[in-house]
Every structure is written in structure tokens, then in C-alpha cells.
MITORBA-818099 format. One record per residue (C-alpha): x, y negated, z. Coordinates in steps of 0.05 Angstrom, whole numbers, padded with zeros to 5 digits, always signed. Layout:
# MITORBA-818099
XYZ ...
# end
This chain:
# MITORBA-818099
+02828-01477+00806 +02900-01497+00816 +02917-01559+00855 +02980-01601+00858 +02973-01617+00932 +02964-01578+00996 +02894-01558+01019 +02899-01606+01077 +02903-01665+01029 +02839-01647+00991 +02778-01680+01023 +02730-01622+01008 +02686-01598+01064 +02613-01603+01086 +02583-01659+01126 +02524-01644+01171 +02472-01699+01181 +02455-01689+01255 +02389-01727+01248 +02364-01679+01193 +02393-01615+01223 +02341-01571+01256 +02392-01525+01290 +02370-01464+01251 +02441-01435+01248 +02435-01418+01174 +02500-01453+01153 +02538-01425+01212 +02516-01354+01197 +02522-01361+01121 +02594-01387+01116 +02644-01329+01113 +02704-01375+01121 +02693-01400+01191 +02685-01473+01171 +02631-01483+01224 +02630-01471+01298 +02567-01474+01339 +02559-01527+01393 +02515-01496+01446 +02504-01562+01481 +02476-01599+01421 +02447-01537+01387 +02480-01558+01322 +02536-01535+01277 +02603-01571+01277 +02651-01573+01218 +02710-01557+01262 +02754-01524+01210 +02744-01567+01147 +02805-01539+01111 +02778-01468+01115 +02722-01490+01067 +02739-01464+00998 +02752-01522+00951 +02694-01530+00903 +02647-01485+00944 +02582-01517+00968 +02541-01454+00974 +02518-01469+01045 +02484-01534+01025 +02426-01502+00986 +02416-01452+01043 +02399-01509+01092 +02323-01514+01097 +02329-01585+01126 +02375-01611+01071 +02425-01633+01125 +02489-01610+01090 +02525-01651+01038 +02591-01648+01001 +02632-01700+00963 +02619-01701+00888 +02658-01649+00849 +02688-01705+00808 +02736-01722+00865 +02772-01657+00853 +02798-01679+00785 +02851-01723+00814 +02879-01665+00855 +02885-01617+00796 
# end
């Protein structure tokens, strides 16, 4: 995909629902782009580098056994192309 704006302007990254998250570390270990860091205190992932998430990728979401990861709808990307 080619975009007309910088990556920082595209609101594409995961959101973790802390109430659903079981702290299994699957998303943290799965993502090869370093989007997540691990918060030892809460025992939960943190989306600390949202712009390192590849635009259009949501492969970590189906890996989450608790269903705690969500992404914006793909349709939002049309306005950035």
C-alpha cells in the first residue's frame, strides 16, 4: 500500500482491552515489529510504539485467546491512500 501521508498521521495500531487481557504475553511475543512492550507491574502488554505497527496488519488480534486486541476498521485507511 502506498500512502499520501507520513506513518505518524495514520491511526493504525492495536488497542488492548485491559479488562479482557489475561496477561498471556501472546501479542508481545508474536509481534516482530516491537509495537508492544511488557509492563511487569500490571502484567499486561502496552502499545508503546504504535507507529511501528505495520499499516493494515492485524495479525496479533486473532492470536489473542482472550479477544482483548482490536484494531480500527480497514475502511479508515482509504482516506490516507
